[in-house]
C-alpha positions as CSV (number, residue, x, y, z in Angstrom):
1,M,93.5,100.6,88.1
2,H,94.9,103.0,85.4
3,T,91.7,105.1,85.1
4,P,88.6,105.8,87.3
5,L,86.6,104.3,84.5
6,Q,87.8,101.0,85.4
7,F,85.9,101.2,88.8
8,S,82.5,101.2,86.8
9,D,83.7,98.7,84.2
10,P,87.0,96.8,85.2
11,S,86.8,95.2,81.7
12,F,87.8,98.9,80.3
13,E,91.4,98.7,79.0
14,A,93.3,102.2,79.2
15,F,95.5,100.7,76.4
16,P,95.4,97.5,74.2
17,H,97.7,94.6,75.3
18,N,97.5,91.2,74.7
19,S,96.7,90.3,78.3
20,A,93.6,92.2,78.5
21,L,91.2,89.5,79.7
22,V,93.4,88.6,82.5
23,S,94.0,92.1,83.5
24,A,90.2,92.7,83.7
25,R,89.5,89.7,85.6
26,Q,92.3,90.4,88.2
27,R,90.7,94.0,88.7
28,R,87.1,92.5,89.0
29,R,88.6,89.9,91.6
30,V,90.3,93.1,93.6
31,L,87.1,95.1,93.5
32,D,85.0,92.2,94.6
33,H,87.4,91.3,97.5
34,A,87.1,95.1,98.5
35,V,83.7,95.2,98.6
36,D,83.2,91.8,100.3
37,T,86.2,92.3,102.9
38,G,85.9,96.3,103.3
39,A,89.5,96.4,102.6
40,L,90.7,99.5,101.0
41,V,91.9,99.7,97.4
42,L,95.1,102.2,96.7
43,P,95.0,102.8,93.1
44,A,98.5,103.7,91.9
45,H,97.3,105.8,88.6
46,V,94.1,107.3,90.1
47,T,94.5,110.5,92.3
48,G,92.6,110.6,95.5
49,P,93.0,111.6,99.0
50,G,93.4,108.0,100.2
51,G,92.4,104.7,100.3
52,A,89.0,104.1,98.3
53,Q,86.2,102.2,99.8
54,I,84.2,100.4,96.9
55,A,80.7,99.5,96.6
56,R,78.9,97.6,93.9
57,R,76.2,99.3,91.9
58,G,74.7,96.6,89.9
59,A,77.3,94.9,88.0
60,A,79.6,97.6,88.2
61,F,81.5,99.1,91.0
62,E,82.1,102.7,92.6
63,V,84.3,104.5,95.1
64,K,81.7,104.8,98.1
65,R,84.4,107.3,99.9
66,W,88.1,108.0,100.2
67,A,89.5,107.1,103.7
68,P,91.9,109.9,103.8
69,F,95.7,109.2,105.0
70,T,96.5,110.4,108.2
71,A,99.5,110.4,110.3
72,Q,99.4,108.8,113.7
73,A,101.2,110.2,116.4
């Protein structure tokens, strides 16, 4: 993820390039997998307090909550 807009619209491109369709498909696959399995998404370019728990909203996705990073003793 390069921008929070890509959660709601995985086909949104932050910058034009020649593999935009492949990138959009891969983002959708990752988000579908996260919703289906409960896996957290760790977006490299989107700041947040930890991993993002993803939910579907119609054909789009959203961050349901942020799972904070915590140190284990």
